[in-house]
N, C-alpha and C positions, 0 to 999 in steps of 0.2 A: 810626442810621447816621451815618457820617462820610465826608467826601470832600474832596479837595484835588487839587493838580496831580499828586500821586503815585498817584492812583486813588481808589477808593471802598471803604470797609470797613463791615462790619455787626457790631453787637453782639448781633444775634439769631441763633439757630441756623438759622432759615429766612429767606431773603430773595430778592428777585426784581427784575428790571428789564426794560424794554421798549425796543426800537429801532424807530423809524419809518424805513423805507428810502426813502420819498418816491418810490417807483416800484414796478413789478411785476417780480419776477425768478422764474425757473422752475428754474434748475439751480445748486445750490450745491455747490462742489467740496470745501470743508472750512470749519471754523470753528476759530479759535484764541483761547485765553485766556492772558493772562499774569497770574498771581496775585500778590498783594501779600505780601511776606515769605514765610512758610510757611503762610499761611492759605488752604489748599485745601479744597474741599468733599468730602464723602463721596458725595453724589449730585448729579447734574445732570439737569435736564429742559429741553429746548429745544422751543418751540412756534412754528409758522409760522401767520400769519394770512392768509387769502385776502381777495379783494376784497369778499366778502359779510360779512366780519367773523367768520368761524369760525376757531377755533384748532385745529390738529392737532399732536400730539406727533410730532416728526421725529427727535429724537436724545436719548440719555441718556448716562450715564457709561460704559455698555457700548460706546459708539461711539468711545471714545478710542482713537486709533491711534498716538499718539506722546506721550511725556513726556520733558522734559529736566530737568536739575538746575540750571537758571538760569545766568546769565552768568558767575558765579564758581564754578560747579560744586558749591555747597554746599547746594543745594535751595531757596535764596531766589529769589523772583521767577521761578519756573519757568514755562515755556510748556507748555500742553497743546494737542494738535490732535485735533479730532473729525472724523469723516467727514461729508460733506455730505448733501444730499437733493435729490430732484426733486419740487418741489411749488410751486404758485403761492403766492408770498409777498410781502406788502406790509409786514408788521411781524414782528419776532422778539421773543418773550418767553422769558426765561431764569429758571429757578427753581433755587436751590442750597440744600443742607442740609449742615451740619457737626455731627457728634456732640459735638465738644468745641472749646474755644478753643485755637488754635495760635499765638496772638500772645504772644511772650515780652517784647515791649517794654512794652505797656500791660496785658496780661493781661485783655483784654476783648473782643477781636474774634474772630469765628468764621471769616468768609470775607472776603477782600479781593481786589479786581480792579484791576489796573493798565490792562490793555488788552483789548478785545474786538474781534476782527476776523473778520467773515464774508466768505468769498470766493465770488463769483458770476460766472457767465458773463454778460457785458454784451451787449446787442443781440438777445437772443432774445425774440421777442414771440409770444404765442399767437394774435395776430390775423394774423400773416403766414402765408398759406397756401402751403405748399410743393407739395402734390400732392393732387388729388382724382380718384379713379378707381374703377372697378368691375371689378377684375381677376377672371378666372375662377378657380375652385378646381380645382386639378389632381387627379390620381388619388391623390396623397399627402396630400390635404386641406390644401394649401398655397396661399397667394397671394403673389405677388411684386410689389413696387412699385419702379420706377426713379425715384429722386429727382432725376434730371436734373442731376447735379452733386454737390458735397459739401455736406452740410447737418448742422446740429446740431438734433435733433428735440426739441421741447418736449412734444408730446403727439400721440397717434394716436387718431382717432375712428372707430368702426366702426358701421355701420348694417346690420342683418341683414334689413331689410325685413319680410316676413311669416314668415320662418323663425325657428326657435328658435335661441338662442345655442348655441355649441358647449360641450361639457363642460369643455374647458380650452383655454387659449391659450398659445402659445410665440412670443416675438418674437426674431428674429435680424437682425443687420445686418452689412454688410461695406463696405469702402472699396476700390473698384476691383477688382483681381484677387485680393484677399485672400479667404480662405475665410469663410463665414458663421460668426458667433459668437453664441451665445445671450446675451441681455441681460436683466437683471432689470427688473421694471416694477411700478408701483403703479397700481391702478385708482381712478377717481373716479366721480362720478355720470355718468349719460347715456352709458355705454359709452365713456368717454375714459380713455386709458392713458398714464401718464408713463413714459418709458423712461430707464433708467440707462445711457446710452451717450455717447460723445464725438462723433465725426463719422462720417458714413456716406454712401455713394452709392446703396445698395440696402437695401431692407427686405423681409424675409420673415416671414410670419405662419403658424404651423401651427394649424389649427382642428380639434382632436380632437373627433370626434363630430358634426361639422357636416353637415347634409344638403342645404344649398343649393348652387347652382352658381356663385354669385358673392356678393360682399359689397362694400358701399360703404366705401371707405377714404379718410379725410381726414387728411393729415399737416400739422402746423403747426410752425413753428420759425423757424430762420434759415438761409438758403441763402447759400453763398459762391460767387461767380462765379470762372471760370477766371482772369480778370485779377487778382482779389483774391488768390487762392491763389498765383499766380505772383509777385506782389509780395512776399507773405509769405515765399516760399521764397528769394527773393533777399535779403531782410532777414535771415533766419535762417541764410543761408549753407548751405542744404541742397544737397548735390551732385546732379548729374544732373537738371535741371529737367524733362526729358522723362518721367521716371518720376513723373509728377504725383501720381496718386492714392495710391500707397503712402506718400508723405511728407506728404500733405495734413493728416492728423490732427495730426501733430507741429507743422506750420507754424501751423495755426489756433490751437492751444493755446498757442503761444509768444506770440501777439499778442492773442488775443481773450479770454483768461482774465484779467480785471482784478480789482483788489482794491476792496472797499468797506470801508474801515477807519474804525473809530470809536475814537479814542484819548483 
């Protein structure tokens, strides 16, 4: 391997690196790579490490959502963007593989990286409890939770008591007067679920096949006060401050999605 101010290069067809984030993050919006010259990989595997030291694969080359042709448009030093993930993450491990050497200068390097930039939402802590309640299950096998403001959810915990788990779960969220929208989720141990959503004021869970009359729901994440949102709306020059909730998602993401950049 070789490295300098222009980046790092590998003369092996397989190589890897790790990044210690020095904190815990739960929602990654995207990850960007800038490659060295034309030394791009054929496969990418990204792993997230939790606080217990376990690594989980969270992205591959199939998650690339954007490629450019570099600053000069000739394919050199191109940027690739991969979609992010919702997973407790303290460290990131990246593994890359290239079938052949693509370095025309030295004819020895397979992959070269100039910059690696994971983007995460700052300030979301799984320890911050947004809501804990035992809502009743309605005739449609649904429970609804009012988040008492706008919140970004890191995870939802469900306690079924003595009842069996439902056959399947569906999570939906909405902001203010918007209609509910289904959101993707990943499950972890102990009936905890990570939601792929931005900001919401209400949560609905559909419990298909559930026989109980209620369920214990614990929502954790980051809540934003009305004052915080109003300040954000003024900063971002969003019109009609009285229409608070429909614009809150945009306002939050203009201010609270920050970069963790490693260059």
